[in-house]
N, CA, C and O atoms as a GROMACS GRO file, in nm:
protein
  308
    1MET      N    1   7.562   9.225   8.718
    1MET     CA    2   7.667   9.315   8.673
    1MET      C    3   7.802   9.253   8.707
    1MET      O    4   7.822   9.209   8.820
    2GLY      N    5   7.893   9.250   8.612
    2GLY     CA    6   8.024   9.188   8.632
    2GLY      C    7   8.121   9.280   8.704
    2GLY      O    8   8.101   9.401   8.712
    3SER      N    9   8.226   9.221   8.754
    3SER     CA   10   8.331   9.296   8.821
    3SER      C   11   8.422   9.361   8.718
    3SER      O   12   8.445   9.306   8.611
    4LYS      N   13   8.473   9.479   8.750
    4LYS     CA   14   8.566   9.546   8.659
    4LYS      C   15   8.708   9.494   8.674
    4LYS      O   16   8.796   9.528   8.595
    5TYR      N   17   8.730   9.410   8.776
    5TYR     CA   18   8.863   9.353   8.799
    5TYR      C   19   8.876   9.221   8.723
    5TYR      O   20   8.794   9.131   8.742
    6PRO      N   21   8.977   9.209   8.637
    6PRO     CA   22   8.994   9.085   8.559
    6PRO      C   23   9.068   8.977   8.637
    6PRO      O   24   9.138   9.006   8.734
    7VAL      N   25   9.052   8.854   8.593
    7VAL     CA   26   9.134   8.743   8.642
    7VAL      C   27   9.260   8.744   8.557
    7VAL      O   28   9.253   8.741   8.434
    8LEU      N   29   9.377   8.750   8.621
    8LEU     CA   30   9.503   8.764   8.548
    8LEU      C   31   9.605   8.660   8.593
    8LEU      O   32   9.592   8.600   8.700
    9ARG      N   33   9.705   8.640   8.511
    9ARG     CA   34   9.819   8.556   8.547
    9ARG      C   35   9.918   8.643   8.625
    9ARG      O   36   9.926   8.763   8.599
   10PRO      N   37   9.993   8.585   8.718
   10PRO     CA   38  10.087   8.664   8.796
   10PRO      C   39  10.192   8.734   8.709
   10PRO      O   40  10.235   8.845   8.742
   11GLN      N   41  10.233   8.671   8.600
   11GLN     CA   42  10.333   8.732   8.513
   11GLN      C   43  10.283   8.862   8.450
   11GLN      O   44  10.361   8.956   8.431
   12GLU      N   45  10.153   8.868   8.419
   12GLU     CA   46  10.095   8.990   8.364
   12GLU      C   47  10.097   9.102   8.467
   12GLU      O   48  10.131   9.216   8.436
   13ILE      N   49  10.061   9.068   8.590
   13ILE     CA   50  10.058   9.167   8.697
   13ILE      C   51  10.199   9.219   8.724
   13ILE      O   52  10.220   9.340   8.738
   14ILE      N   53  10.296   9.129   8.730
   14ILE     CA   54  10.435   9.168   8.755
   14ILE      C   55  10.486   9.260   8.645
   14ILE      O   56  10.552   9.360   8.673
   15ARG      N   57  10.458   9.226   8.520
   15ARG     CA   58  10.504   9.308   8.408
   15ARG      C   59  10.450   9.451   8.419
   15ARG      O   60  10.524   9.547   8.396
   16ILE      N   61  10.323   9.464   8.453
   16ILE     CA   62  10.263   9.597   8.465
   16ILE      C   63  10.317   9.671   8.586
   16ILE      O   64  10.346   9.790   8.577
   17LEU      N   65  10.332   9.602   8.700
   17LEU     CA   66  10.387   9.667   8.818
   17LEU      C   67  10.529   9.718   8.792
   17LEU      O   68  10.567   9.824   8.842
   18GLU      N   69  10.608   9.642   8.716
   18GLU     CA   70  10.744   9.687   8.682
   18GLU      C   71  10.740   9.814   8.599
   18GLU      O   72  10.830   9.898   8.610
   19LEU      N   73  10.638   9.830   8.514
   19LEU     CA   74  10.623   9.954   8.438
   19LEU      C   75  10.597  10.074   8.529
   19LEU      O   76  10.630  10.187   8.495
   20PHE      N   77  10.536  10.047   8.645
   20PHE     CA   78  10.509  10.152   8.743
   20PHE      C   79  10.624  10.171   8.842
   20PHE      O   80  10.611  10.248   8.938
   21GLY      N   81  10.736  10.102   8.820
   21GLY     CA   82  10.854  10.124   8.904
   21GLY      C   83  10.874  10.026   9.017
   21GLY      O   84  10.961  10.047   9.101
   22PHE      N   85  10.796   9.920   9.024
   22PHE     CA   86  10.813   9.818   9.127
   22PHE      C   87  10.926   9.724   9.087
   22PHE      O   88  10.947   9.699   8.968
   23SER      N   89  10.998   9.672   9.185
   23SER     CA   90  11.105   9.578   9.156
   23SER      C   91  11.099   9.461   9.254
   23SER      O   92  11.048   9.472   9.365
   24TYR      N   93  11.153   9.348   9.209
   24TYR     CA   94  11.154   9.225   9.287
   24TYR      C   95  11.235   9.245   9.415
   24TYR      O   96  11.343   9.303   9.412
   25LYS      N   97  11.180   9.196   9.527
   25LYS     CA   98  11.251   9.205   9.655
   25LYS      C   99  11.286   9.066   9.709
   25LYS      O  100  11.402   9.038   9.739
   26SER      N  101  11.185   8.978   9.720
   26SER     CA  102  11.210   8.846   9.776
   26SER      C  103  11.092   8.753   9.745
   26SER      O  104  10.990   8.795   9.692
   27GLN      N  105  11.111   8.626   9.780
   27GLN     CA  106  11.005   8.527   9.763
   27GLN      C  107  11.005   8.435   9.883
   27GLN      O  108  11.110   8.395   9.932
   28LYS      N  109  10.886   8.401   9.931
   28LYS     CA  110  10.870   8.305  10.039
   28LYS      C  111  10.759   8.209   9.997
   28LYS      O  112  10.642   8.247   9.990
   29GLY      N  113  10.798   8.087   9.968
   29GLY     CA  114  10.700   7.990   9.919
   29GLY      C  115  10.649   8.033   9.783
   29GLY      O  116  10.727   8.061   9.692
   30SER      N  117  10.518   8.038   9.768
   30SER     CA  118  10.459   8.074   9.639
   30SER      C  119  10.418   8.221   9.632
   30SER      O  120  10.340   8.260   9.545
   31HIS      N  121  10.470   8.304   9.724
   31HIS     CA  122  10.437   8.446   9.724
   31HIS      C  123  10.562   8.530   9.701
   31HIS      O  124  10.666   8.510   9.765
   32VAL      N  125  10.551   8.624   9.607
   32VAL     CA  126  10.662   8.710   9.570
   32VAL      C  127  10.635   8.851   9.621
   32VAL      O  128  10.522   8.899   9.618
   33LYS      N  129  10.741   8.916   9.668
   33LYS     CA  130  10.729   9.052   9.720
   33LYS      C  131  10.795   9.148   9.622
   33LYS      O  132  10.911   9.131   9.585
   34TYR      N  133  10.720   9.250   9.581
   34TYR     CA  134  10.771   9.358   9.497
   34TYR      C  135  10.760   9.488   9.576
   34TYR      O  136  10.665   9.508   9.651
   35ILE      N  137  10.859   9.574   9.558
   35ILE     CA  138  10.858   9.701   9.631
   35ILE      C  139  10.881   9.818   9.536
   35ILE      O  140  10.935   9.803   9.426
   36LYS      N  141  10.838   9.935   9.583
   36LYS     CA  142  10.862  10.061   9.512
   36LYS      C  143  10.902  10.163   9.615
   36LYS      O  144  10.825  10.194   9.707
   37THR      N  145  11.021  10.217   9.601
   37THR     CA  146  11.071  10.318   9.694
   37THR      C  147  11.086  10.449   9.618
   37THR      O  148  11.153  10.456   9.515
   38GLU      N  149  11.023  10.553   9.671
   38GLU     CA  150  11.033  10.685   9.612
   38GLU      C  151  11.079  10.783   9.719
   38GLU      O  152  11.045  10.769   9.837
   39LYS      N  153  11.155  10.880   9.677
   39LYS     CA  154  11.201  10.983   9.770
   39LYS      C  155  11.081  11.059   9.826
   39LYS      O  156  10.989  11.095   9.752
   40ASP      N  157  11.082  11.082   9.955
   40ASP     CA  158  10.978  11.158  10.025
   40ASP      C  159  10.841  11.089  10.026
   40ASP      O  160  10.740  11.154  10.055
   41LYS      N  161  10.836  10.960   9.994
   41LYS     CA  162  10.711  10.884  10.001
   41LYS      C  163  10.739  10.752  10.070
   41LYS      O  164  10.850  10.699  10.059
   42PRO      N  165  10.641  10.697  10.140
   42PRO     CA  166  10.663  10.566  10.204
   42PRO      C  167  10.680  10.457  10.099
   42PRO      O  168  10.623  10.464   9.990
   43THR      N  169  10.759  10.356  10.132
   43THR     CA  170  10.781  10.243  10.044
   43THR      C  171  10.651  10.165  10.029
   43THR      O  172  10.581  10.140  10.127
   44LYS      N  173  10.620  10.127   9.906
   44LYS     CA  174  10.501  10.045   9.881
   44LYS      C  175  10.547   9.902   9.863
   44LYS      O  176  10.642   9.874   9.791
   45ILE      N  177  10.478   9.810   9.930
   45ILE     CA  178  10.509   9.668   9.923
   45ILE      C  179  10.387   9.594   9.869
   45ILE      O  180  10.276   9.614   9.918
   46VAL      N  181  10.409   9.510   9.769
   46VAL     CA  182  10.301   9.434   9.707
   46VAL      C  183  10.338   9.286   9.713
   46VAL      O  184  10.449   9.247   9.675
   47ILE      N  185  10.246   9.204   9.760
   47ILE     CA  186  10.264   9.059   9.766
   47ILE      C  187  10.181   8.996   9.655
   47ILE      O  188  10.060   9.020   9.645
   48ILE      N  189  10.246   8.915   9.571
   48ILE     CA  190  10.178   8.853   9.458
   48ILE      C  191  10.185   8.701   9.472
   48ILE      O  192  10.295   8.645   9.479
   49PRO      N  193  10.069   8.633   9.476
   49PRO     CA  194  10.072   8.486   9.481
   49PRO      C  195  10.105   8.432   9.342
   49PRO      O  196  10.047   8.475   9.242
   50MET      N  197  10.197   8.339   9.336
   50MET     CA  198  10.240   8.282   9.208
   50MET      C  199  10.158   8.157   9.176
   50MET      O  200  10.210   8.046   9.170
   51HIS      N  201  10.028   8.177   9.156
   51HIS     CA  202   9.937   8.069   9.121
   51HIS      C  203   9.909   8.077   8.971
   51HIS      O  204   9.952   8.172   8.905
   52ASN      N  205   9.837   7.979   8.917
   52ASN     CA  206   9.806   7.981   8.773
   52ASN      C  207   9.731   8.108   8.734
   52ASN      O  208   9.765   8.172   8.634
   53GLU      N  209   9.631   8.143   8.812
   53GLU     CA  210   9.553   8.264   8.789
   53GLU      C  211   9.531   8.333   8.922
   53GLU      O  212   9.525   8.268   9.027
   54ILE      N  213   9.519   8.465   8.917
   54ILE     CA  214   9.492   8.541   9.038
   54ILE      C  215   9.348   8.591   9.028
   54ILE      O  216   9.312   8.659   8.932
   55ALA      N  217   9.268   8.558   9.127
   55ALA     CA  218   9.126   8.590   9.128
   55ALA      C  219   9.103   8.741   9.135
   55ALA      O  220   9.192   8.818   9.172
   56LYS      N  221   8.981   8.782   9.098
   56LYS     CA  222   8.945   8.923   9.094
   56LYS      C  223   8.968   8.993   9.227
   56LYS      O  224   9.020   9.105   9.230
   57GLY      N  225   8.930   8.930   9.336
   57GLY     CA  226   8.947   8.990   9.468
   57GLY      C  227   9.093   9.010   9.504
   57GLY      O  228   9.129   9.109   9.567
   58ALA      N  229   9.178   8.916   9.465
   58ALA     CA  230   9.322   8.928   9.490
   58ALA      C  231   9.382   9.037   9.403
   58ALA      O  232   9.471   9.109   9.448
   59VAL      N  233   9.336   9.051   9.279
   59VAL     CA  234   9.383   9.159   9.192
   59VAL      C  235   9.348   9.293   9.254
   59VAL      O  236   9.430   9.385   9.255
   60LYS      N  237   9.226   9.304   9.305
   60LYS     CA  238   9.183   9.428   9.371
   60LYS      C  239   9.274   9.459   9.490
   60LYS      O  240   9.313   9.574   9.508
   61SER      N  241   9.307   9.359   9.570
   61SER     CA  242   9.394   9.377   9.685
   61SER      C  243   9.535   9.419   9.643
   61SER      O  244   9.595   9.506   9.706
   62ILE      N  245   9.587   9.358   9.538
   62ILE     CA  246   9.721   9.392   9.488
   62ILE      C  247   9.724   9.538   9.442
   62ILE      O  248   9.819   9.611   9.472
   63LEU      N  249   9.622   9.581   9.372
   63LEU     CA  250   9.617   9.720   9.326
   63LEU      C  251   9.606   9.817   9.443
   63LEU      O  252   9.664   9.926   9.439
   64HIS      N  253   9.533   9.778   9.545
   64HIS     CA  254   9.522   9.862   9.665
   64HIS      C  255   9.659   9.875   9.732
   64HIS      O  256   9.699   9.985   9.771
   65GLN      N  257   9.731   9.764   9.746
   65GLN     CA  258   9.865   9.766   9.804
   65GLN      C  259   9.959   9.855   9.723
   65GLN      O  260  10.043   9.924   9.779
   66ALA      N  261   9.944   9.853   9.590
   66ALA     CA  262  10.030   9.929   9.501
   66ALA      C  263   9.991  10.076   9.493
   66ALA      O  264  10.067  10.159   9.443
   67GLY      N  265   9.872  10.109   9.541
   67GLY     CA  266   9.824  10.247   9.531
   67GLY      C  267   9.783  10.285   9.391
   67GLY      O  268   9.794  10.401   9.352
   68LEU      N  269   9.734  10.187   9.315
   68LEU     CA  270   9.692  10.211   9.177
   68LEU      C  271   9.542  10.191   9.161
   68LEU      O  272   9.482  10.110   9.232
   69THR      N  273   9.482  10.265   9.069
   69THR     CA  274   9.343  10.242   9.035
   69THR      C  275   9.338  10.136   8.925
   69THR      O  276   9.438  10.110   8.858
   70ILE      N  277   9.222  10.078   8.907
   70ILE     CA  278   9.206   9.977   8.802
   70ILE      C  279   9.228  10.041   8.664
   70ILE      O  280   9.282   9.977   8.574
   71GLU      N  281   9.188  10.166   8.649
   71GLU     CA  282   9.205  10.236   8.522
   71GLU      C  283   9.353  10.257   8.491
   71GLU      O  284   9.396  10.235   8.378
   72GLU      N  285   9.431  10.300   8.591
   72GLU     CA  286   9.575  10.319   8.571
   72GLU      C  287   9.642  10.187   8.533
   72GLU      O  288   9.724  10.180   8.442
   73PHE      N  289   9.604  10.083   8.606
   73PHE     CA  290   9.662   9.951   8.584
   73PHE      C  291   9.632   9.898   8.445
   73PHE      O  292   9.721   9.852   8.375
   74LEU      N  293   9.505   9.905   8.405
   74LEU     CA  294   9.464   9.850   8.276
   74LEU      C  295   9.515   9.934   8.159
   74LEU      O  296   9.522   9.884   8.046
   75SER      N  297   9.550  10.061   8.183
   75SER     CA  298   9.604  10.145   8.075
   75SER      C  299   9.740  10.095   8.028
   75SER      O  300   9.781  10.124   7.916
   76LYS      N  301   9.810  10.020   8.112
   76LYS     CA  302   9.941   9.965   8.078
   76LYS      C  303   9.934   9.823   8.024
   76LYS      O  304  10.035   9.767   7.981
   77LYS      N  305   9.814   9.764   8.024
   77LYS     CA  306   9.798   9.623   7.986
   77LYS      C  307   9.823   9.602   7.840
   77LYS      O  308   9.814   9.489   7.792
   0.00000   0.00000   0.00000
């Protein structure tokens, strides 16, 4: 049985996260930090590796950091 998490390019992930209100914060080496600040909620921080492709496990981790389900994420793809 295959994984429901796709292998994606970092640009695709960033585009979708921006649709959910995340914005660029900083970069250190090949890792970019995006944040989402909402009133009365803790700030969410997502670290995205800027590699050619992001593996399924890393996509899962990014979505967990963002507080998104795979279904929510893929609905914006």
